[in-house]
Every structure is written in C-alpha cells, then in structure tokens.
C-alpha positions as a Python dict, from the first residue, in 0.01 Angstrom:
ca = {
    (1, 'X'): (0, 0, 0),
    (2, 'X'): (180, -337, -6),
    (3, 'X'): (43, -629, -205),
    (4, 'X'): (89, -1004, -181),
    (5, 'X'): (306, -995, -495),
    (6, 'X'): (441, -719, -721),
    (7, 'X'): (194, -594, -983),
    (8, 'X'): (251, -521, -1352),
    (9, 'X'): (-13, -319, -1536),
    (10, 'X'): (0, -359, -1913),
    (11, 'X'): (-88, -129, -2201),
    (12, 'X'): (-110, 208, -2023),
    (13, 'X'): (-243, 456, -2278),
    (14, 'X'): (-378, 749, -2077),
    (15, 'X'): (-281, 968, -1784),
    (16, 'X'): (-574, 853, -1568),
    (17, 'X'): (-450, 492, -1572),
    (18, 'X'): (-86, 587, -1529),
    (19, 'X'): (-149, 799, -1220),
    (20, 'X'): (-410, 567, -1068),
    (21, 'X'): (-200, 252, -1102),
    (22, 'X'): (115, 418, -974),
    (23, 'X'): (-79, 563, -682),
    (24, 'X'): (-237, 226, -597),
    (25, 'X'): (103, 62, -564),
    (26, 'X'): (166, -100, -902),
    (27, 'X'): (534, -185, -942),
    (28, 'X'): (563, -182, -1323),
    (29, 'X'): (370, -16, -1606),
    (30, 'X'): (397, -111, -1971),
    (31, 'X'): (345, 102, -2280),
    (32, 'X'): (289, -50, -2624),
    (33, 'X'): (554, 107, -2845),
    (34, 'X'): (563, -123, -3148),
    (35, 'X'): (351, -1, -3444),
    (36, 'X'): (278, -367, -3528),
    (37, 'X'): (76, -401, -3206),
    (38, 'X'): (-279, -272, -3152),
    (39, 'X'): (-303, 38, -2938),
    (40, 'X'): (58, 143, -2980),
    (41, 'X'): (169, 486, -2862),
    (42, 'X'): (428, 722, -3003),
    (43, 'X'): (735, 810, -2797),
    (44, 'X'): (615, 1167, -2735),
    (45, 'X'): (299, 1041, -2565),
    (46, 'X'): (489, 788, -2353),
    (47, 'X'): (735, 1052, -2237),
    (48, 'X'): (448, 1284, -2144),
    (49, 'X'): (272, 1011, -1945),
    (50, 'X'): (594, 902, -1774),
    (51, 'X'): (660, 1260, -1668),
    (52, 'X'): (353, 1250, -1442),
    (53, 'X'): (443, 936, -1246),
    (54, 'X'): (724, 822, -1019),
    (55, 'X'): (824, 515, -824),
    (56, 'X'): (734, 258, -1090),
    (57, 'X'): (938, 75, -1352),
    (58, 'X'): (856, 169, -1711),
    (59, 'X'): (849, -113, -1966),
    (60, 'X'): (800, -96, -2342),
    (61, 'X'): (612, -372, -2525),
    (62, 'X'): (754, -473, -2864),
    (63, 'X'): (694, -738, -3128),
    (64, 'X'): (851, -702, -3473),
    (65, 'X'): (1092, -410, -3437),
    (66, 'X'): (1464, -476, -3469),
    (67, 'X'): (1702, -469, -3175),
    (68, 'X'): (1839, -136, -3299),
    (69, 'X'): (1490, 17, -3315),
    (70, 'X'): (1400, -119, -2970),
    (71, 'X'): (1719, 26, -2824),
    (72, 'X'): (1657, 368, -2979),
    (73, 'X'): (1298, 389, -2851),
    (74, 'X'): (1398, 255, -2510),
    (75, 'X'): (1666, 521, -2473),
    (76, 'X'): (1435, 800, -2588),
    (77, 'X'): (1163, 695, -2341),
    (78, 'X'): (1408, 608, -2059),
    (79, 'X'): (1260, 259, -2025),
    (80, 'X'): (1371, 30, -1744),
    (81, 'X'): (1302, -288, -1945),
    (82, 'X'): (1125, -425, -2251),
    (83, 'X'): (859, -693, -2293),
    (84, 'X'): (885, -890, -2616),
    (85, 'X'): (578, -1057, -2763),
    (86, 'X'): (776, -1304, -2974),
    (87, 'X'): (1088, -1506, -2890),
    (88, 'X'): (1429, -1396, -3019),
    (89, 'X'): (1750, -1588, -3060),
    (90, 'X'): (2016, -1558, -2790),
    (91, 'X'): (2219, -1342, -3029),
    (92, 'X'): (1925, -1106, -3087),
    (93, 'X'): (1856, -1083, -2714),
    (94, 'X'): (2220, -992, -2654),
    (95, 'X'): (2176, -692, -2887),
    (96, 'X'): (1886, -549, -2686),
    (97, 'X'): (2022, -301, -2432),
    (98, 'X'): (1748, -297, -2164),
    (99, 'X'): (1663, -607, -1959),
    (100, 'X'): (1410, -831, -2136),
    (101, 'X'): (1083, -991, -2031),
    (102, 'X'): (924, -1239, -2273),
    (103, 'X'): (553, -1299, -2318),
    (104, 'X'): (484, -1670, -2357),
    (105, 'X'): (171, -1864, -2453),
    (106, 'X'): (-13, -2034, -2168),
    (107, 'X'): (-7, -2392, -2289),
    (108, 'X'): (195, -2674, -2139),
    (109, 'X'): (384, -2786, -2456),
    (110, 'X'): (507, -2432, -2524),
    (111, 'X'): (604, -2387, -2161),
    (112, 'X'): (827, -2693, -2183),
    (113, 'X'): (1054, -2529, -2445),
    (114, 'X'): (1403, -2424, -2332),
    (115, 'X'): (1436, -2053, -2265),
    (116, 'X'): (1740, -1824, -2264),
    (117, 'X'): (1890, -1762, -1921),
    (118, 'X'): (1930, -1392, -2000),
    (119, 'X'): (1558, -1321, -1965),
    (120, 'X'): (1453, -1101, -1673),
    (121, 'X'): (1126, -1291, -1650),
    (122, 'X'): (835, -1454, -1831),
    (123, 'X'): (488, -1305, -1868),
    (124, 'X'): (204, -1552, -1928),
    (125, 'X'): (-157, -1444, -1976),
    (126, 'X'): (-383, -1724, -1857),
    (127, 'X'): (-696, -1821, -2050),
    (128, 'X'): (-1030, -1819, -1870),
    (129, 'X'): (-981, -2186, -1793),
    (130, 'X'): (-632, -2330, -1751),
    (131, 'X'): (-577, -2705, -1748),
    (132, 'X'): (-420, -2886, -1454),
    (133, 'X'): (-130, -2970, -1687),
    (134, 'X'): (-72, -2604, -1767),
    (135, 'X'): (-87, -2501, -1400),
    (136, 'X'): (160, -2777, -1309),
    (137, 'X'): (398, -2655, -1582),
    (138, 'X'): (361, -2296, -1457),
    (139, 'X'): (432, -2404, -1100),
    (140, 'X'): (754, -2570, -1214),
    (141, 'X'): (863, -2268, -1417),
    (142, 'X'): (782, -2032, -1129),
    (143, 'X'): (1020, -2232, -913),
    (144, 'X'): (1300, -2193, -1169),
    (145, 'X'): (1271, -1836, -1301),
    (146, 'X'): (1070, -1517, -1243),
    (147, 'X'): (715, -1572, -1367),
    (148, 'X'): (445, -1307, -1402),
    (149, 'X'): (94, -1445, -1451),
    (150, 'X'): (-202, -1258, -1596),
    (151, 'X'): (-526, -1388, -1443),
    (152, 'X'): (-750, -1127, -1606),
    (153, 'X'): (-940, -878, -1392),
    (154, 'X'): (-1065, -1150, -1159),
    (155, 'X'): (-991, -1066, -794),
    (156, 'X'): (-1053, -1414, -647),
    (157, 'X'): (-843, -1586, -913),
    (158, 'X'): (-564, -1331, -869),
    (159, 'X'): (-560, -1385, -492),
    (160, 'X'): (-556, -1763, -536),
    (161, 'X'): (-260, -1754, -778),
    (162, 'X'): (-69, -1507, -560),
    (163, 'X'): (-100, -1733, -257),
    (164, 'X'): (-56, -2075, -422),
    (165, 'X'): (225, -2025, -674),
    (166, 'X'): (579, -1885, -616),
    (167, 'X'): (525, -1597, -858),
    (168, 'X'): (744, -1297, -931),
    (169, 'X'): (418, -1108, -970),
    (170, 'X'): (82, -1074, -1143),
    (171, 'X'): (1, -877, -1458),
    (172, 'X'): (-325, -703, -1542),
    (173, 'X'): (-456, -510, -1840),
    (174, 'X'): (-515, -138, -1813),
    (175, 'X'): (-814, 15, -1986),
    (176, 'X'): (-941, 308, -2183),
    (177, 'X'): (-1083, 637, -2070),
    (178, 'X'): (-1453, 694, -2136),
    (179, 'X'): (-1340, 1043, -2237),
    (180, 'X'): (-1029, 1242, -2145),
    (181, 'X'): (-997, 1243, -1767),
    (182, 'X'): (-1294, 1008, -1712),
    (183, 'X'): (-1223, 642, -1635),
    (184, 'X'): (-1406, 364, -1449),
    (185, 'X'): (-1157, 191, -1218),
    (186, 'X'): (-1398, -50, -1045),
    (187, 'X'): (-1241, -369, -1188),
    (188, 'X'): (-882, -263, -1126),
    (189, 'X'): (-971, -138, -780),
    (190, 'X'): (-1124, -476, -690),
    (191, 'X'): (-804, -652, -800),
    (192, 'X'): (-578, -414, -606),
    (193, 'X'): (-794, -458, -295),
    (194, 'X'): (-799, -840, -325),
    (195, 'X'): (-420, -844, -328),
    (196, 'X'): (-358, -602, -42),
    (197, 'X'): (-171, -741, 258),
    (198, 'X'): (-397, -725, 562),
}
C-alpha cells in the first residue's frame, strides 16, 4: 500500500514488528547493532529476523563502534546502509563501506552546522513541540538534502509533516512484544493509515 512519503521504522527487535512493518509497506527497517546503545541486538538475531522479510532496506544503527567494526557487522548482516548516532569526520565516513545516514538533534543551531556531502540522508527526531525556528531550519535542509523526520506515533502530526515539508520520508519507533508473538500494533497502524494515499 503506497504512502505519502517513504517510511523508516527504527529499532526492530522482534519478528512480529519486522513482518508487520514490512507487510504494511515500510520502506526501511533499522536494527540497533551497537552494544553502546540501549536495546542492541546481536548479529545472529538480526540475520534471523531479516530472513523472514523481503522488499525492505535493512539499516544498522551504530554509535561508538569503529569504522572497521561497523563494516564487519554490516557485511555479516547484509545491511543496505547504516545510521550513525554521532557525527564522524569526513575521513571516518569515507572508511565506512555502506551508505550512511546521520541522526541529528532537532534544534535550529545544530541544524545550521555544515554537513558532509557524502551522507545518504539526515534523520531528525522531533520533540513534542518544535519551535517555528526549528521547523524553518528543517524546511531549508529538506530542500537541500534528504531529510527523514520522526514525529513520534502521532498520525495527524505525521500527515501534516508529510504534506507540508519536502521530506525524503518519516521515521517511527517500533515497539516491544507483550510476549513472544503477541504485539499491540494500534499506534503503528494508525500512523500507517494516516499516511496512506487515498
């Protein structure tokens, strides 16, 4: 089912989420693979989850690991790209084999910093309330490079951003199973439905 913009679902950690999001038309799924980050998964688990889904890009989230470690994990898990939580120098970025997305803070001064041209895109998670200054800065960035915004699991806000800003896509958090095989998808379902093309 087509959506107004491509959708990135972050932090997949169970098969229920992986299959549901892929089936609902998500374009990209991320897995947290850096032990420095909460909720990280081992490569064996990621490969098992990835084996059950098709038609989506697989992205690994990393923070403190070296370029060499990121490359090794990316190759083992057959990742399509990586999402870095902290900026790297141009030289460090050049050492990372897969294409790179960068998570960036959602405040106007930070958004004004120069960014490497080699980035595949920026991912910005919006706070509950974003200032007019921040939204103006995001609008400018979205016109210059691929920008993925995270509006939280708020269907109306997601629809508004998708229709008012020239975004590469929207990002949303995944969740946790209540118990293996049991998961409440009401919030994610509402977001997917709000973004469907009529």
